[in-house]
C-alpha distance (Angstrom), angle and dihedral (degrees) to the residues before:
residue distance angle dihedral
M1 . . .
S2 3.79 . .
N3 3.78 137.4 .
P4 3.81 112.6 -154.2
Q5 3.79 91.1 -170.1
L6 3.79 92.2 66.3
D7 3.81 116.8 80.2
I8 3.80 101.6 -155.8
R9 3.80 126.4 159.9
V10 3.79 114.6 -164.3
E11 3.80 110.8 -153.8
E12 3.79 129.7 -164.7
S13 3.81 94.7 -130.3
P14 3.82 143.5 -4.8
P15 3.85 92.1 -99.1
A16 3.81 90.5 52.9
L17 3.78 89.5 48.0
A18 3.80 91.7 50.3
A19 3.82 91.7 49.3
D20 3.80 93.2 54.0
V21 3.81 93.0 45.0
T22 3.79 90.5 49.5
E23 3.79 90.7 54.9
L24 3.81 89.3 48.3
F25 3.80 91.4 50.6
V26 3.80 91.4 51.7
R27 3.82 92.4 49.5
L28 3.81 93.4 48.7
A29 3.80 93.3 45.7
Q30 3.80 92.6 48.9
R31 3.79 92.3 48.0
A32 3.82 94.7 48.0
T33 3.81 93.8 48.4
A34 3.80 99.2 38.0
S35 3.81 92.2 106.1
G36 3.79 95.8 36.7
G37 3.78 98.6 -85.0
L38 3.80 127.9 137.0
F39 3.78 127.3 -100.6
R40 3.81 109.9 -146.0
V41 3.78 115.9 -164.4
A42 3.81 133.3 176.3
L43 3.81 115.1 -148.4
S44 3.79 127.7 -146.6
G45 3.78 133.3 -143.0
G46 3.79 130.0 -121.0
S47 3.79 134.5 80.1
T48 3.82 99.7 -73.2
P49 3.84 94.8 69.1
R50 3.80 88.3 59.2
L51 3.80 88.8 70.1
L52 3.80 90.3 47.7
Y53 3.81 92.6 49.6
G54 3.79 91.3 49.2
L55 3.78 91.9 54.1
L56 3.79 94.5 45.5
A57 3.81 89.0 52.6
S58 3.80 92.8 47.0
D59 3.80 125.6 104.3
T60 3.78 88.4 -109.9
F61 3.79 96.3 63.2
R62 3.79 113.0 11.8
Q63 3.80 94.9 84.9
E64 3.79 90.9 51.3
V65 3.81 95.4 58.9
P66 3.86 121.0 87.7
W67 3.79 92.5 -137.3
D68 3.81 96.2 170.8
N69 3.80 90.8 62.4
I70 3.81 97.7 47.0
R71 3.78 123.5 95.9
F72 3.81 116.7 -163.7
F73 3.79 124.7 -148.6
F74 3.80 132.6 163.9
G75 3.79 132.4 -115.9
D76 3.78 94.0 -150.0
E77 3.76 142.2 -15.2
R78 3.79 141.7 -161.5
C79 3.80 117.3 -117.2
V80 3.80 93.1 -110.7
P81 3.81 134.0 113.5
R82 3.80 115.1 -81.7
T83 3.80 88.1 -114.4
S84 3.82 92.0 59.7
R85 3.80 119.2 109.7
E86 3.82 86.7 -130.0
S87 3.82 92.4 60.4
N88 3.81 116.3 110.8
Y89 3.78 87.8 -156.3
R90 3.78 92.7 55.0
L91 3.79 91.9 53.7
A92 3.81 92.9 50.5
N93 3.80 91.8 43.0
E94 3.79 96.0 51.1
E95 3.80 98.1 37.7
L96 3.81 99.4 38.1
F97 3.81 121.4 2.2
K98 3.80 97.3 52.1
K99 3.80 93.6 41.6
V100 3.79 95.7 54.5
G101 3.79 97.7 34.0
I102 3.80 100.2 -111.6
T103 3.79 109.7 173.9
A104 3.79 123.4 -132.2
A105 3.82 90.2 -113.2
R106 3.81 89.2 69.2
V107 3.81 96.2 49.5
F108 3.81 126.3 75.0
P109 3.80 110.5 -169.8
M110 3.77 121.5 -176.5
P111 3.83 111.4 -101.7
T112 3.80 111.0 -111.0
E113 3.83 108.6 159.0
G114 3.80 131.7 77.2
I115 3.77 91.4 1.9
S116 3.80 137.7 87.2
P117 3.83 118.7 -107.6
D118 3.78 91.5 -112.3
E119 3.79 92.2 50.2
A120 3.80 89.4 48.0
A121 3.79 90.3 54.7
I122 3.78 91.2 49.7
Q123 3.78 91.5 49.6
Y124 3.79 93.9 48.5
E125 3.79 91.5 48.4
E126 3.82 88.0 54.4
T127 3.80 88.7 50.3
L128 3.79 89.9 54.6
R129 3.78 92.6 46.4
T130 3.79 90.6 52.3
Q131 3.80 98.2 42.9
F132 3.78 93.6 46.3
D133 3.83 95.3 36.8
L134 3.78 91.1 -127.6
K135 3.76 127.2 -172.8
E136 3.78 121.7 -144.1
G137 3.78 111.0 -69.1
E138 3.82 94.5 17.9
A139 3.80 125.1 120.8
P140 3.81 122.6 -148.5
S141 3.78 116.3 -103.8
F142 3.77 105.5 -140.5
D143 3.80 116.2 -158.7
L144 3.80 87.9 -137.5
I145 3.78 136.7 3.9
F146 3.79 120.6 -169.9
L147 3.79 115.3 -150.7
G148 3.77 135.8 -179.2
M149 3.77 128.5 -160.6
G150 3.78 128.0 -137.1
D151 3.79 124.7 -140.0
D152 3.81 86.2 -103.7
G153 3.81 92.0 57.2
H154 3.81 96.3 -105.3
T155 3.79 121.5 142.3
A156 3.81 128.9 -165.4
S157 3.83 98.6 -13.4
L158 3.79 95.0 -44.3
F159 3.80 101.6 122.4
P160 3.81 128.3 -173.4
G161 3.77 113.9 -79.4
A162 3.81 95.7 12.6
T163 3.80 118.5 138.2
V164 3.83 90.0 -136.6
I165 3.82 87.4 74.0
H166 3.83 86.2 77.2
E167 3.82 96.9 42.0
Q168 3.81 110.7 132.6
S169 3.80 106.5 163.7
K170 3.81 107.4 42.6
L171 3.81 119.0 71.5
V172 3.81 94.1 -158.1
A173 3.81 128.9 28.2
A174 3.80 138.1 -178.2
P175 3.79 106.3 -143.8
Y176 3.79 122.7 -176.4
V177 3.80 107.8 -123.7
E178 3.81 108.8 -148.0
K179 3.82 96.6 -161.2
L180 3.82 90.2 53.6
A181 3.81 95.6 36.8
A182 3.78 88.1 -136.8
H183 3.78 143.6 95.6
R184 3.79 120.7 -108.4
I185 3.79 129.9 -165.2
T186 3.78 113.7 -135.1
L187 3.77 145.5 167.1
T188 3.79 109.4 -110.5
P189 3.83 129.2 -121.8
P190 3.84 95.8 -95.0
V191 3.83 89.9 57.5
L192 3.80 94.6 46.2
Q193 3.81 91.0 47.0
A194 3.83 93.7 48.8
A195 3.83 96.2 59.0
K196 3.80 119.5 116.0
E197 3.80 90.4 -137.3
V198 3.80 130.6 16.5
V199 3.79 120.6 -170.7
F200 3.80 119.7 -167.5
L201 3.81 118.1 -159.3
V202 3.80 111.2 -160.5
V203 3.81 124.8 169.1
G204 3.79 136.7 164.3
E205 3.78 138.6 51.1
S206 3.81 92.3 -99.4
K207 3.83 88.3 68.8
A208 3.83 94.4 53.7
P209 3.86 100.1 91.5
A210 3.83 93.9 46.7
L211 3.79 92.6 42.9
K212 3.79 90.5 55.2
Q213 3.81 91.2 52.2
V214 3.79 94.3 43.9
L215 3.78 94.0 51.1
E216 3.80 104.8 28.4
G217 3.80 106.6 16.3
P218 3.82 128.9 91.3
L219 3.77 116.6 -76.2
N220 3.80 110.5 -86.4
V221 3.79 110.1 145.3
D222 3.81 92.8 173.9
E223 3.80 90.0 63.6
Y224 3.84 97.5 31.6
P225 3.82 108.7 27.7
A226 3.83 92.6 -179.3
Q227 3.81 85.2 73.1
L228 3.82 86.5 75.1
L229 3.79 86.6 84.7
R230 3.79 89.9 66.7
E231 3.82 82.4 81.4
A232 3.80 95.1 50.2
H233 3.80 118.6 139.6
G234 3.80 94.8 -144.9
R235 3.78 136.8 37.9
V236 3.81 118.5 -53.1
M237 3.80 117.2 -161.0
W238 3.78 124.2 -172.1
Y239 3.80 117.0 -154.1
V240 3.80 107.0 -170.6
D241 3.76 133.4 165.6
R242 3.79 122.1 -123.3
L243 3.81 93.6 -100.8
A244 3.81 93.8 53.6
A245 3.82 89.6 46.7
S246 3.81 94.1 48.7
Q247 3.83 95.2 106.8
L248 3.81 98.2 42.8
E249 3.77 113.8 115.2
G250 3.80 98.5 -166.0
T251 3.80 126.6 91.4
Y252 3.78 109.7 -111.7
V253 3.80 139.0 168.1
Q254 3.78 111.2 -66.3
A255 3.81 103.0 -149.2
């Protein structure tokens, strides 16, 4: 059984996955900036991006990336200080930004300190409106959004059962996640769906049951929010390791 509409690359291991995604990142960044334009990317959290950041900062790739023309944003963030080990910004800053000399003017972290979650969401939405020069009712069109997927099928900070899954007007929201007993700040479905390219990074056997449902199961975004990207406007690519792909029944690209 195969599904030609799904762009899924099954990798042998997380390092192999990171290597292929790094090469993709470089190609997309070079293409977007070839005539002097900007490349706007939203980063994700989790452990897999650490491998990606390390490769981008390595001698092999760092000279190939048009850093000056890239603007970095975030798909979601925990309501913790930027110095916290749980901060998505801290991971990207320590593993990538500092190592390649990216200035603060080219990075747009979500605000998390001295402000309520709802106020943070409002501020970050205004940042998006300014940086993308948006008119009322428009969503930003990121050149690339990286996403992960939890073993419950969540993506960004859109968790199963949350009302934010059906948000259509706000660009950024601050849902309270019951299972974590904490607020998160997240881009909303219209923003994720408007991206030119979306790249999912999914590794580990614990993700296999949810991945099967997200990709091959019936549509149920309330239970599997990552299915929201079935309605994406641009290209959606899934880079998954062999363990995460172990329950898929379709025939996909074996990288």
